[in-house]
GUTORSE-599745 format. One record per residue (C-alpha): y, z, x. Coordinates in steps of 0.2 Angstrom, whole numbers, plus 5000, padded with zeros to 4 digits. Example, Ala and Ser with C-alpha at 12.3 -4.5 7.8 and 13.67 -1.06 7.14 Angstrom:
REM residues 2
497850395062499550365068
REM end
This chain:
REM residues 330
639058205795639358395794641058355787640358265772639058395768640058465753640258295745638358255748637958425739639158375725638158215722636558305723637158425710637758285699636058205700635158365695636258385680635958205675634058225677634158385666635258305653633958165651632358255652632758415644633958325632632558225623631458375621632958475614633258335603631558335596631658525593633158495582632258355573630758455568630458425549630158585540629258505526627858415536626758525548625758375554627358285559627958435568626258455577626358265583628158295589627758445598626258355606627458215612628358345623626958465627626558405644628358385650629558505642629358665652629458565669631058475662631958635663631658645682633058525685634258655677633658795689633858675703635658635698636158815696635358845713636358705722637958765713637658945719637258915737638358765740639858805730639958995727641758995723641458865709639958955703640959115701642359035691641158925680640059075675641559185673642359065661640759025652639859195652639659205633639059025630637859035645637159195637636859105621636058955629634859065638634459145622634158975614632958925629632059085627631859065609631058895612629858955625629259095615629058995599628158855608626758975613626759085598626658945586624858915593624359095591625159135574624359155558624458995547625759075536626859125551626858955560628358895550629359035556629058995574629358815571631058865563631358975578631058825590632258725580633558855580633358885598633558695602635158695592635858845601635458775618636058595615637758645606638158775619637858655633639058535624640358665622640258715640640458535645642058525635642758675643642258615660642958445658644758515654644658635668644458785657646158755649646758875636647458825619646958775602646758585607645658635622644458745612644458605598643958485611642558595617641858615599641958425597641058405614639658525607639458415591639358255601638158325615637058385601637058215594636658135610635158245613634558205595634858015600633758025615632558135607632358005592632057865604630757965614629857985597629957795594629157775611627757905609627357905590626857775577626857755558627957845546628557965560629057825571630057745557630957915553631357935571632157765572633257815557633757985565634157895581635257775573636357905564636458015580636857865591638557825582639058015583638658005602639657845604641157935595640958075608640957965623642557875616643358045613643058105630643557945638645257955628645558135631645258135650646658015654647858105642647658275649647558225668648758105676647458105691646158035680647357915672647857845689646057815694645557725678647157625675647857565692647557395698646257335703645157475697645657445679644857265680643257325689643057465676643457365661641657315658641057495657641657535639641057365633639357395640639257565632639757495615638557345617637057455622637357565606637357415595635857335604634857495602635357505584634757325580633057365588632857525578633257435562631657335566630457475569628957465568628857305578627257195579626057275591627457405595628357275606629757345616629557525610630257585627631857495626632857615615632357765626632857665642634457605634634957785630634557835648635757695653637057765642636857935649636957865667638557765662639357925655638958025671639657885681641257895671641458085674640958065692642257925695643558035685643358195695642458165712642658255724643158395712641858525708642958605695644258485688645958535693645358695702644158665717643758515727642058505736642858555752643758695745642358775736640958745749639958865759640058875778639358715786637958805794637358875777637458695769636458625784635058755783634958745764634858555766633158565773632558655758633358535746632558395756630858465753631058535735631958385727630658255732629258365727630058385709630358195708628558165713627858285701628958215687628358045691626458095691626558195675627458055666626257925673624658025668625358065650626057885646625657805630625657875612625558065609623858115604623358245591623958415595622558535601622658705609620758715613
REM end
């Protein structure tokens, strides 16, 4: 069991990053979608994420903590290579936090400025996360092609967050805003699909190891349904969004659930491509791991903290289920 601790921590790290991408992804997407011409719609959109958004970022803190404690060598390399985009991401997250609180306290003629700040902070955080993913997937390779791929990744991750954010609004709102959200989601969905396809094509081209994993028999036969399912999901979600609003809001949860499934399949593809590497082409989990004693002791903390966050997340989403109500700061 002790021998497999690094791989177990790597799986936990992947799970926390996935949870962050889904939960903070949709509220980043909503931040980017804020319409500057309609304050009532902005208020309703903010209300839809109000009880959740701050806690969603807990998963990012947990992921960085696991990376630092379990894989210090990888942590050092990743944040050395990504120092500048990480700084920009943190600035974006700070802008969001400040704007969220100050929009409630600002004078009426200043509220638009804080909403613009929230929107800009969301774009900065989302795009830098996409850029960092692009750099990470290629193992921090240098060259024009590598940086171009990182920029493409920034665009597509931003679109993916808008995609899931729009579907969250379809679930949580109604009326004209729900119809607009469906339209926004449809457009973002095809850009996100393009990004998934680009990453899927690029990985085997730049890594013989990834190509062998995906295209050797019998793996190629077992994995062949994955891209078909991804394309089918995007088309199915698109067909539902065309029909919004549905009678009695039937199936409003389906687009959001479908996009979560797309995120899960994308993470599965990355995990299958690189596991047990912590940094593609640089470190495996065994090479980058802390001492077994450190991993064992830290594991007791993880076994307490992660279930508590999961339970809290479940309870909050259970309590605040249903359509978003009117925004009130009283």
